[in-house]
Biotite code that builds the C-alpha atoms (Angstrom):
import biotite.structure as struc

atoms = struc.array([
    struc.Atom([85.614, 97.685, 83.021], chain_id="A", res_id=1, res_name="MET", atom_name="CA", element="C"),
    struc.Atom([88.895, 96.069, 82.359], chain_id="A", res_id=2, res_name="GLY", atom_name="CA", element="C"),
    struc.Atom([92.358, 97.775, 82.143], chain_id="A", res_id=3, res_name="GLU", atom_name="CA", element="C"),
    struc.Atom([92.637, 96.563, 78.456], chain_id="A", res_id=4, res_name="PHE", atom_name="CA", element="C"),
    struc.Atom([89.321, 96.252, 77.848], chain_id="A", res_id=5, res_name="ASP", atom_name="CA", element="C"),
    struc.Atom([89.652, 100.402, 75.914], chain_id="A", res_id=6, res_name="HIS", atom_name="CA", element="C"),
    struc.Atom([92.785, 98.846, 74.535], chain_id="A", res_id=7, res_name="LEU", atom_name="CA", element="C"),
    struc.Atom([90.725, 95.523, 73.352], chain_id="A", res_id=8, res_name="LYS", atom_name="CA", element="C"),
    struc.Atom([87.930, 97.819, 72.376], chain_id="A", res_id=9, res_name="ALA", atom_name="CA", element="C"),
    struc.Atom([90.484, 99.710, 69.720], chain_id="A", res_id=10, res_name="ALA", atom_name="CA", element="C"),
    struc.Atom([91.641, 97.420, 67.952], chain_id="A", res_id=11, res_name="GLY", atom_name="CA", element="C"),
    struc.Atom([94.540, 95.916, 70.386], chain_id="A", res_id=12, res_name="ALA", atom_name="CA", element="C"),
    struc.Atom([96.036, 92.014, 68.613], chain_id="A", res_id=13, res_name="GLN", atom_name="CA", element="C"),
    struc.Atom([95.509, 89.717, 71.014], chain_id="A", res_id=14, res_name="LEU", atom_name="CA", element="C"),
    struc.Atom([98.925, 87.647, 71.246], chain_id="A", res_id=15, res_name="VAL", atom_name="CA", element="C"),
    struc.Atom([98.648, 84.556, 73.113], chain_id="A", res_id=16, res_name="ASP", atom_name="CA", element="C"),
    struc.Atom([102.119, 83.658, 73.872], chain_id="A", res_id=17, res_name="VAL", atom_name="CA", element="C"),
    struc.Atom([101.633, 80.316, 75.414], chain_id="A", res_id=18, res_name="ARG", atom_name="CA", element="C"),
    struc.Atom([101.963, 76.378, 73.972], chain_id="A", res_id=19, res_name="THR", atom_name="CA", element="C"),
    struc.Atom([99.335, 75.378, 71.683], chain_id="A", res_id=20, res_name="PRO", atom_name="CA", element="C"),
    struc.Atom([98.143, 72.697, 75.050], chain_id="A", res_id=21, res_name="ALA", atom_name="CA", element="C"),
    struc.Atom([97.583, 75.748, 77.049], chain_id="A", res_id=22, res_name="GLU", atom_name="CA", element="C"),
    struc.Atom([95.734, 77.587, 74.594], chain_id="A", res_id=23, res_name="PHE", atom_name="CA", element="C"),
    struc.Atom([93.456, 74.594, 73.637], chain_id="A", res_id=24, res_name="GLY", atom_name="CA", element="C"),
    struc.Atom([92.823, 74.490, 77.412], chain_id="A", res_id=25, res_name="GLN", atom_name="CA", element="C"),
    struc.Atom([91.368, 77.694, 77.399], chain_id="A", res_id=26, res_name="GLY", atom_name="CA", element="C"),
    struc.Atom([92.401, 81.154, 75.601], chain_id="A", res_id=27, res_name="ASN", atom_name="CA", element="C"),
    struc.Atom([90.935, 84.579, 74.796], chain_id="A", res_id=28, res_name="VAL", atom_name="CA", element="C"),
    struc.Atom([88.350, 85.186, 72.218], chain_id="A", res_id=29, res_name="PRO", atom_name="CA", element="C"),
    struc.Atom([89.960, 87.329, 69.147], chain_id="A", res_id=30, res_name="GLY", atom_name="CA", element="C"),
    struc.Atom([93.284, 85.763, 70.187], chain_id="A", res_id=31, res_name="SER", atom_name="CA", element="C"),
    struc.Atom([95.692, 84.528, 68.684], chain_id="A", res_id=32, res_name="VAL", atom_name="CA", element="C"),
    struc.Atom([98.003, 81.964, 70.160], chain_id="A", res_id=33, res_name="ASN", atom_name="CA", element="C"),
    struc.Atom([101.689, 82.756, 69.030], chain_id="A", res_id=34, res_name="ILE", atom_name="CA", element="C"),
    struc.Atom([103.577, 80.668, 71.185], chain_id="A", res_id=35, res_name="PRO", atom_name="CA", element="C"),
    struc.Atom([107.390, 82.590, 72.811], chain_id="A", res_id=36, res_name="LEU", atom_name="CA", element="C"),
    struc.Atom([109.129, 80.271, 71.316], chain_id="A", res_id=37, res_name="ASP", atom_name="CA", element="C"),
    struc.Atom([107.873, 80.976, 67.190], chain_id="A", res_id=38, res_name="GLN", atom_name="CA", element="C"),
    struc.Atom([107.902, 84.751, 68.049], chain_id="A", res_id=39, res_name="LEU", atom_name="CA", element="C"),
    struc.Atom([110.625, 85.409, 65.893], chain_id="A", res_id=40, res_name="GLN", atom_name="CA", element="C"),
    struc.Atom([109.615, 83.558, 63.023], chain_id="A", res_id=41, res_name="LEU", atom_name="CA", element="C"),
    struc.Atom([106.360, 84.192, 63.199], chain_id="A", res_id=42, res_name="ARG", atom_name="CA", element="C"),
    struc.Atom([107.067, 88.008, 64.025], chain_id="A", res_id=43, res_name="LEU", atom_name="CA", element="C"),
    struc.Atom([105.127, 89.242, 60.403], chain_id="A", res_id=44, res_name="ALA", atom_name="CA", element="C"),
    struc.Atom([101.611, 87.579, 61.929], chain_id="A", res_id=45, res_name="GLU", atom_name="CA", element="C"),
    struc.Atom([101.784, 91.222, 64.264], chain_id="A", res_id=46, res_name="ILE", atom_name="CA", element="C"),
    struc.Atom([101.353, 94.579, 62.722], chain_id="A", res_id=47, res_name="ASP", atom_name="CA", element="C"),
    struc.Atom([104.196, 97.130, 64.300], chain_id="A", res_id=48, res_name="PRO", atom_name="CA", element="C"),
    struc.Atom([101.647, 99.988, 64.468], chain_id="A", res_id=49, res_name="VAL", atom_name="CA", element="C"),
    struc.Atom([98.882, 98.849, 65.591], chain_id="A", res_id=50, res_name="ARG", atom_name="CA", element="C"),
    struc.Atom([98.823, 98.180, 69.616], chain_id="A", res_id=51, res_name="PRO", atom_name="CA", element="C"),
    struc.Atom([99.972, 94.364, 70.695], chain_id="A", res_id=52, res_name="VAL", atom_name="CA", element="C"),
    struc.Atom([98.031, 92.702, 74.066], chain_id="A", res_id=53, res_name="ILE", atom_name="CA", element="C"),
    struc.Atom([100.673, 89.928, 74.661], chain_id="A", res_id=54, res_name="VAL", atom_name="CA", element="C"),
    struc.Atom([99.904, 87.743, 77.739], chain_id="A", res_id=55, res_name="PHE", atom_name="CA", element="C"),
    struc.Atom([100.439, 83.994, 79.101], chain_id="A", res_id=56, res_name="CYS", atom_name="CA", element="C"),
    struc.Atom([99.619, 81.893, 82.074], chain_id="A", res_id=57, res_name="ALA", atom_name="CA", element="C"),
    struc.Atom([101.244, 83.975, 84.849], chain_id="A", res_id=58, res_name="SER", atom_name="CA", element="C"),
    struc.Atom([103.180, 86.956, 82.424], chain_id="A", res_id=59, res_name="GLY", atom_name="CA", element="C"),
    struc.Atom([106.598, 85.537, 82.428], chain_id="A", res_id=60, res_name="GLY", atom_name="CA", element="C"),
    struc.Atom([106.668, 84.363, 79.127], chain_id="A", res_id=61, res_name="ARG", atom_name="CA", element="C"),
    struc.Atom([104.740, 87.559, 78.182], chain_id="A", res_id=62, res_name="SER", atom_name="CA", element="C"),
    struc.Atom([107.168, 89.640, 79.462], chain_id="A", res_id=63, res_name="GLY", atom_name="CA", element="C"),
    struc.Atom([109.875, 88.477, 77.242], chain_id="A", res_id=64, res_name="ILE", atom_name="CA", element="C"),
    struc.Atom([107.421, 88.563, 74.827], chain_id="A", res_id=65, res_name="ALA", atom_name="CA", element="C"),
    struc.Atom([106.890, 92.234, 74.982], chain_id="A", res_id=66, res_name="LYS", atom_name="CA", element="C"),
    struc.Atom([110.414, 93.107, 75.576], chain_id="A", res_id=67, res_name="GLN", atom_name="CA", element="C"),
    struc.Atom([111.290, 91.206, 71.821], chain_id="A", res_id=68, res_name="PHE", atom_name="CA", element="C"),
    struc.Atom([108.586, 93.195, 70.431], chain_id="A", res_id=69, res_name="LEU", atom_name="CA", element="C"),
    struc.Atom([109.475, 96.735, 71.501], chain_id="A", res_id=70, res_name="GLU", atom_name="CA", element="C"),
    struc.Atom([113.068, 95.785, 70.072], chain_id="A", res_id=71, res_name="ARG", atom_name="CA", element="C"),
    struc.Atom([111.655, 94.535, 67.211], chain_id="A", res_id=72, res_name="GLU", atom_name="CA", element="C"),
    struc.Atom([109.642, 97.991, 66.453], chain_id="A", res_id=73, res_name="GLY", atom_name="CA", element="C"),
    struc.Atom([105.722, 97.196, 67.758], chain_id="A", res_id=74, res_name="CYS", atom_name="CA", element="C"),
    struc.Atom([104.888, 100.886, 69.134], chain_id="A", res_id=75, res_name="ARG", atom_name="CA", element="C"),
    struc.Atom([102.601, 100.246, 71.540], chain_id="A", res_id=76, res_name="GLU", atom_name="CA", element="C"),
    struc.Atom([102.519, 97.103, 73.937], chain_id="A", res_id=77, res_name="VAL", atom_name="CA", element="C"),
    struc.Atom([101.126, 95.536, 76.991], chain_id="A", res_id=78, res_name="HIS", atom_name="CA", element="C"),
    struc.Atom([101.765, 92.890, 79.012], chain_id="A", res_id=79, res_name="ASN", atom_name="CA", element="C"),
    struc.Atom([98.506, 91.887, 80.418], chain_id="A", res_id=80, res_name="ALA", atom_name="CA", element="C"),
    struc.Atom([100.002, 88.990, 82.903], chain_id="A", res_id=81, res_name="GLY", atom_name="CA", element="C"),
    struc.Atom([97.493, 86.084, 83.129], chain_id="A", res_id=82, res_name="ALA", atom_name="CA", element="C"),
    struc.Atom([95.503, 85.305, 79.820], chain_id="A", res_id=83, res_name="TRP", atom_name="CA", element="C"),
    struc.Atom([92.332, 85.187, 82.596], chain_id="A", res_id=84, res_name="THR", atom_name="CA", element="C"),
    struc.Atom([93.446, 88.977, 83.210], chain_id="A", res_id=85, res_name="ASN", atom_name="CA", element="C"),
    struc.Atom([91.643, 89.409, 79.509], chain_id="A", res_id=86, res_name="LEU", atom_name="CA", element="C"),
    struc.Atom([88.207, 87.372, 79.829], chain_id="A", res_id=87, res_name="LEU", atom_name="CA", element="C"),
])
């Protein structure tokens, strides 16, 4: 089992913060694409009570997203790094 499988099984929200073009080239089934530069505008799409797993191409953008979501009141945010870590 992968590091995040238990969270995925428990219904964690999967948020891919890559660009739409990157997302279109391959993505995690069940994930939603909210590019990092749109995260503040689309914050209402994320349930702050449920666990959130953020990821991107390498972990840099998702690290920024994790810090932002925690500041905005999300209770449990995990940075999975590269999106391929969740496949």
